[in-house]
C-alpha positions in Angstrom: -18.7 19.9 -4.6 -16.3 22.3 -6.2 -13.5 24.3 -4.7 -13.2 22.3 -1.5 -10.5 23.2 1.0 -8.2 20.4 2.1 -10.2 19.5 5.2 -13.3 19.2 3.2 -11.5 17.3 0.5 -10.1 14.9 3.2 -13.6 14.3 4.5 -15.1 13.8 1.0 -12.3 11.4 -0.1 -12.0 9.5 3.2 -8.3 10.5 3.5 -6.4 12.7 5.9 -5.1 16.1 4.8 -1.6 14.8 5.3 -2.3 11.9 2.9 -3.6 14.3 0.3 -0.5 16.5 0.6 1.7 13.4 0.3 -0.1 12.1 -2.9 0.2 15.6 -4.3 4.0 15.6 -3.6 4.3 12.2 -5.2 2.7 13.4 -8.4 -0.5 11.3 -8.1 -2.6 14.4 -7.8 -2.2 17.3 -10.1 -1.1 20.5 -8.4 -4.2 22.1 -7.0 -5.6 25.5 -7.4 -4.8 27.9 -4.6 -7.0 30.8 -3.5 -5.7 34.3 -3.2 -5.0 33.7 0.5 -3.0 30.5 -0.4 -5.5 27.8 0.6 -5.5 24.7 -1.6 -8.8 24.0 -3.3 -9.9 20.7 -4.8 -12.4 20.0 -7.6 -14.9 17.1 -7.9 -12.4 15.5 -10.3 -9.7 15.8 -7.6 -11.9 14.1 -5.1 -12.7 11.3 -7.5 -9.0 10.8 -8.1 -8.3 10.7 -4.4 -11.0 8.1 -4.0 -9.3 6.0 -6.7 -5.9 6.4 -5.0 -7.5 5.3 -1.7 -9.0 2.2 -3.3 -5.7 1.2 -4.8 -3.8 1.8 -1.6 -6.5 -0.2 0.3 -5.5 -3.0 -2.1 -1.9 -2.6 -0.9 -0.7 -1.3 -4.3 2.6 0.6 -4.5 2.7 4.2 -5.6 4.0 3.1 -8.9 1.2 0.7 -9.5 -1.3 3.4 -8.5 0.3 5.8 -11.0 0.1 3.2 -13.7 -3.6 2.6 -13.1 -4.4 6.3 -12.9 -2.7 7.0 -16.2 -4.4 4.1 -18.0 -7.2 5.2 -20.3 -10.6 4.2 -19.2 -12.1 4.3 -22.7 -9.7 2.2 -24.8 -8.9 -1.5 -24.9 -5.3 -0.4 -24.5 -6.1 1.1 -21.1 -8.0 -2.0 -20.1 -5.0 -4.1 -21.2 -2.7 -2.0 -19.0 -5.1 -2.2 -16.1 -5.3 -6.0 -16.4 -1.5 -6.2 -16.6 -1.1 -4.1 -13.4 -3.8 -6.0 -11.5 -2.4 -9.4 -12.5 1.1 -8.4 -11.5 -0.1 -7.1 -8.2 -2.1 -10.3 -7.6 1.3 -12.1 -7.9 2.8 -9.7 -5.3 -0.1 -10.4 -3.0 0.4 -14.2 -3.4 4.1 -13.8 -2.7 3.3 -11.8 0.5 0.7 -14.4 1.6 3.4 -17.1 1.3 5.8 -14.9 3.3 3.2 -14.4 6.0 2.5 -18.1 6.2 6.2 -18.8 6.7 6.2 -16.1 9.5 3.1 -17.7 11.0 4.8 -21.1 11.0 7.9 -19.7 12.5 5.9 -18.0 15.3 4.0 -21.2 16.1 7.3 -23.1 16.3 8.7 -20.4 18.7 5.6 -20.7 20.8 6.0 -24.4 21.2 9.5 -23.8 22.4 8.1 -22.0 25.4 6.6 -25.2 26.7 9.3 -26.1 29.2 9.9 -26.4 32.9 9.8 -23.0 34.8 13.5 -23.2 35.8 14.8 -24.1 32.3 16.3 -21.6 29.9 13.8 -20.3 27.4 14.5 -22.0 24.1 12.3 -19.5 22.2 14.7 -16.8 23.4 17.7 -18.8 22.1 16.0 -19.4 18.8 15.1 -15.7 18.4 18.8 -14.8 18.9 19.7 -17.2 16.0 19.3 -15.3 12.7 16.8 -16.7 10.3 18.2 -17.3 6.8 17.0 -14.7 4.2 14.8 -16.3 1.6 14.8 -14.6 -1.7 11.9 -15.6 -3.9 13.0 -16.0 -7.5 11.0 -13.8 -9.8 9.8 -11.6 -7.0 11.2 -8.1 -7.4 8.3 -6.4 -5.8 9.3 -3.8 -3.3 7.2 -3.6 -0.2 5.2 -0.4 0.2 4.1 1.7 3.1 
């Protein structure tokens, strides 16, 4: 599995060609070798790195978190310490997001109950939707949402 073109690399890594180009542009994948006719080619190491990126992104990690994990040494205790730090920090982000989603779920359930009214009455859910919700800033949570 050496010198794969982008379509083959996409299939081997489980990503789209557009994702591979994106991660290359973001610096998560080292610039690839190009053939004489300009085609990108990917090595087995590139495919392994793409799989690592995909795993991290499936865990909803930001590009910065992915970069930190990719740059951590796999052989030294220092690398393990850095990995543990990133994983713990991300777990906190996930817990914050779960709390946010629970609040959204509760808000939606409340809106649904407002729809239980006589047919000719004004929809109280529509009234409530037009009323802005207060923004809740969670102290200590400076995690940026990622795509």
